[in-house]
N, C-alpha and C positions, 0 to 999 in steps of 0.2 A: 480706457484701454484693458483697465487693473480693475475694475470690475467686470467686465465681460468673460474676461478672464476664466478669473474666479467665479463666474455662472454657468459657464462650462463645463470648467473642473469637479466644479459640484455635481450637476448632473450627471459626468461621468463615472465619478465615484459612488454615487445612489445607484448608478444601473446598474443589475438590476434593482426594484427596488422592493418589495411587497407589505403592505401595513400585517399587521399581528392578526388579523380578519383575515385579510387573507390567506393568509397560514395557517391561519388554524382552518379552514374552508380546504385546502387542501389535505389536510389533516385526515378533515372529517372524512373523502372524497377517497383517502388509500386505505381507510381500516379490512375495505376487500380483497385489498392488492397482498399478491404471496412470491416469496423471495426463495427459489433454490441455489443455494450455492454449494459449489463444488469444488473442490480441491486436487489439483492434480501435482502430486510431494513431490519437489525437487524440479520442477518447469523453469528449468533459465532463461531469463526475455531475451536473450540475443539467439535462441532455439531458431524462434519466428524470422527470423533471417535466413540460417543454415537450412533448414529444413524443411522440406514441401508441407503442407498444412493444409491440402482440399476443404475440412470441414471447419475446422478452424476460420479457416478464411471466410467461408459463407456464410461462417455464423456471426464474428465479429461484422463484416462489409453491411453487413443489417443491422448491426447494431455498435455498441461502441469498442474501444480497444484504446486503453492503456500502456503503453510501453518497458516502462518500466515502472515498476509498484519499491517504492521505497517501503523493504520489512522492519524492523526493531530487532536488537542488539539482544541477546543472539539469534544469530541467524539458523536457528534448529526450529523442530519442525515444534515441538512441544509449546517454545512462546509464541512464534507466529500464529500461530492456531489459533491461540488465544488471543492474543492484540487482535485478529481479525475480527471476532465476536464479543470483542470488550471492547476494542477502541483505546486500550491502555496499554503501555510500554509496561515491557516484563518488571521492570523497577515497583511497579504500582501494581498489576496486577500478579504477582507473586508464582509465575511458573515461569522460573529463572531460568531451566538448564533441561538436558534430557535426563541428569542427575543431581541430586540436590539432597541438603542437609540441613536440619534446622536444628539452631542448637539449644533453642531452648526446650524445645521434647525430646529431642536424641530422636528424630523419626528423620529417613530416608524413601525419597520420591525415586525413582526409576519409571522408565518405558512399562516394565512388564509387569510393575508395583504402582500405579498412578489413582485406585479407587480410592484412595482417602479424602474427603471432600474438606478437609482440612488446608490440602496443597492449593484448593482450587476457590474458596471460600471469600478469597478479599480480594474479588469481584465480582460483577454478577452479569453474566453471557446472554447475550440476546433471546435467544432460545427460552430463558427465566424469567424476562424482560415478557415476551407474548404471551408469556403462561398467565403473568399476573394482568395482561390486559383482558383477559378471556376467553384468547385463540389457543388454541395446539398446535404442538412441531412434531416435527419428526429426521428421523437423525439414521445415516449410516453409517458408523465408522468413525466420526468426530470424532477429536481427543476433547473426552471428558463428557459428551452426550451422557455418558452410561454413569453418570458419579452424581450424589444426591448434591449439589451445588445448590447451595441456598436451599437445603432440603428438597432438591426437587430435580430429575434428570427431566431428560425429552422425553412430552409425551409416548411417543415411540421410537424405538431405539436398537441396533443392529451394534452388540461389542466385537470390538476389532477380531478379525481372520482374515488373514491375508489368502486362505486356502478359498475365500468367497468369491466367484467371479466379480468382475463389474461387472457382468450383462444381469447376471441375480441380483445383482446390490439395486442396479437402477430398477428391475421390475419390483423390487421390495418398497423400496422407495413410491415408487410410482401408482402402489397398488393403494399403500397410504396414503395418501396426496389424493387419490377416485373416492376411494370407499370414505374419507374424513372431510366433509368441506371446509373444518372449523381448520383444520392445522393450514397457517401462513406463513408458515416459517420451514424451508427442510436442509439438512446438509449431506453429504456425500466424500467421502473421505476415500482417495485412489491410490496405492504407494508406485506409480510408478511416474516420469522415471528417475524417482529418488532411487529408486532399487540397481538399477541398469548403471545410474552414474558412479554410485558407487562401488560398483564390482567393476566395472571395466575404465571410467574416468568419463567426463564430460568430451577428453579429445577423443575417443574412438569411437571415429565419421562412422564406422559400417555399424556395430552393435548400438550406438544411438541411432543412428536412421531407422533398426529395425522397429526397435520399442518404441521410437517418435509417432512410427506410421500405427501401432496400435494405439495409444494415447488418442491417434488423429481418431480411427476406426472408432474409440467409445465415446468420441465425441459425436463423429456421427452417429451412431448408438442410441444417445442419447436422444439428440434430434429426433428420430425417429420414431422414440418410445415416446417424447412427448406428443407429436403427431397422431400419434395412432389412436392415443387417449384423448387427445381433442382439448390436448391441453398449451402447445406450444400456440403462441403470442397471445399469451391469457395469464402466462403467467411469466416471473422476472430474475432470469436465468444467469448469475454471475459464477465465468470457470475463474477462474484463481490459483496462485499456488504460492507456498510459507517461503519458497527459499531459492537461488542457485545450489550451482556448483561448481567447483575449482579440479585440476587435473592437481596427484601430488603423485610423488616419486621418492623414489629409495633416498636418494641422493638430496633429499629437503626432508631429513629426517633431525627432532628436535629432544637429543637422550637426556634426559631429567637427570639418570644413576650417575650422571659422567660430574656432574653440576653438585649434586647432594646427596646423600647418605640417606634413603629412604626414612632409618629411623629420628628425623628431625622435621617431618610434615608426614599428613593425611591428606590422601590424590581422592578431589572429590569429585571431580568430576573430570574430562581429558580431553584434550584436542580440538578444533585446534585455540578452543578457549578453554584451560582447565582452572579449577578451582583450587588451593591449599589452606589448609589450614595449617600454623608453624605450631607442632609439638617442641620445640623448644624455641631457644631465644630467638622473637619476634625478627628482630635487628639483621642477626647475623644468617636466619633464611631465605630473606628478603633480597641479601646483600648476595650472597651465593645466585640467587634465581636471575636478580636484578645483569647478572654478569653473564652468566650462561650460555648468553649464544646470540648472536648478532641479531638474529630473523627472530626473536622473542623476544616482549615488552612483559616487564614486572611490571604490576600496578601493586600499592598499597590502597584499600578501598574507598578512605578518600580520596586518593588520587586519581582516581578514574576517569576519563574523560565526562563533563558536563556531557556532552553532546550524542557520549552513548547511554544515555539514562539508566543506567546500571550501579547506580549509587544505596539507592536510599529502601533498603529492604532487608531485615535481620537475615535473611538467606544466601544473601552476598556474603562469603569467603571473606577472608582479614587479605590475600594474595590474591590476586586475580594476572594469570598469563595469559597472554594474546600471540598467536604464535602470527607472522609477516600469510600473505595471499597465498597459499598454493603449501605451506611447510606444516608440517605435523608435528604435534608433542604424544614424545610417547616417554615411559619411566626406563623402559629398553627393551627390545627388540629389533623386528621388523615393522616395513611398513603395514598396517593395518587395513586396507584399504587404499583404492586407486584415485578415486575423486570422494572430495568432502565439503563440510559446509559449516557454517557459523563464525567466519569469520567477519572481520569488519565493514556495519550492515552500508558503511560510504560506496564499496567495491562495486562494481556492475556485476562482474559474478557473481554478486549474491541476490541481484534482483531477480525478481518472479514476471509475471506480467500480467494482467489484468483483461478482461472482454466480459461483456454483458449484452444480453439481448431481450427483449424484454417492451410490455405498453408502457412503462413507465423512461425507459431510455430511450434517446436519439436514435436515426437512426444513421450509418457513414462515419458518425463523429472519430474523432483520435485524439488523444493530448499525447503530451513524452514521458508524463511521469505524474504522482500522487502517492503519500506517504500511506502506508497499510490499516493504520488506526485510526482514518481519513472515510475510510467504507464501512467502518460502525455509523458511524450520524447516518451518514445514507442511506444504508438500510433501514434506521428507525423512520426516518422523513417516508421511506415509501412506504413501509407497514404502517404510517400512521400511529407508532406508536413513542412514548415519553424518552428519553436519552438520559441514560447513568451518567453520572461526570465522568470524563472520559479527556484522554487526549489528543481526539482530535479534532476534524473543523469542516462540518457539512458546507464550509463556504469554496473547499477546497476541490470537493467532488461537486459538485452539486451542477459544475457545466455538463453534467452528463445525463441530465435528469433532460428530457422534453418538453418539462414543464417550465423550467426555467430559462429564462431568460437571461443570456451569459453575455459578458465578454472581460478576455481576460487583458491581464496587468500590459502588455505589451500593447495591449490593442488604445486602451487605456491614455497611454504614454504617444500612441500613434497621433490622436482623437487632441491630446493638448498641444502637440508641436504644432499640428497642422494648421490648429485656431491662430495659435498663438502670429504664427506665420501672416496668415492669411491680417488678423488684425494690425498684426504689424506693419504691413505693407498699406494697408486703404490709409492708418493714421499715416502714410508718410506722404504716400497723395495726399489728403487731407491738408495736408502744413504744406505742401508744395504750392496747389494750386490757391491757398488762401493769401500765399506770402507773393503770388504773380504779379509783378511791375511791368505794365506795358513801356517800350521801348523803342526812338526814333533809329534804331539801326534797325531797325526789322527787317528779312527782307520786303517789301511790296509796302509799305509802310506807308508809301506816297497815295497807295490806291485808297486808302482808306477815308470816310467820312467825317468832318469834323463841323462840329456846327457854324462857324464863324464865316467857311467855306461861300463865298461871293459867284463862286462859279460853277457851282452845285447845281448837274443839269437837271435835276427831279423838282430844284425849282422853280417858280414860276419868276 
């Protein structure tokens, strides 16, 4: 029984399996695949349950849906958009926050000052790898695509301009895809519902319903434009986001000036994760900040929890302050916005969604979650290009693909338990039958024929 069970377990754990040759064949056949990656900034996962999205629902009903995409810390726009296209945690790709300071060069980074390749060169984004493979890429306002990372921008790109409509962005991108068949990877960024979430707060259902309807209309516009240009069903479209959003309020404000004079430190980034450089005794600064507020945790860099993957980079400042969900860190003053993100990435409110549709993806398939760093190896597999070293795992996202036979861990466990039960039952029955001993006390025993029965009517 043990041998049989081990065989069943081995079969389950090796399924699905493929040799290096079949994997190579798939990669060769994928060279003509195209991926279009679209981000709707600040689209919280549970918006899908709270609001009506007819176009988005049509999109993923014919494709795949991931209910929760586990993003990286910190849950801000720049770090997570770079994680999506590199498969790396923020500490590994170097885009750590919206505002950064490099102690060696004294350089500063912000969303308005983001074009220096110095900040981006710690990683190789997927569009650079695609171009190194001999193909072209196109990008409309995706963070980093206009920067000469590894001496390359995206082949075609449009710099960020919030005044450009979604339709104009789509039309520009589709034009590049249609006119240049060498484009194999394209990306598109849209700033809603993030902007509305900051302005009104995600709990303002009236305002969020308006902007989320516009987002769904934009998804419909994208689908229709792809159909009009004979691209729908031919390219692989991935819709996702970088982070979620949580409601903030004036009564959940943490004011650092109450705890420590500004002359003692420099604030590099603020709320809900603040980056602090001590100017006076570091121990005293840390002590004051660690006692500042019960809804804010202060960490020395070496003590930041390992699960956050936010320690191993020179740009991470000596002291990091992390506010509890919905709390806002300021030096002084009033609440800067009614909705915010950047909090602990284990919080469901910080998670976005992911949906995909195209020839590479299954139809009507749904999974509860996977990590956003797992998207990078998935896209590399579809495109047939070699992955750069990354923190993702193709085995975690491969179930989304129609070409991948897949069984998830609960299914494996169920099969093993079921096989164990069947084998145990059969073994018990075998033992019982083997050890069965005839007994004269059994009912109707006198009717059984015996070899020495002289009265046997069948013998003449």
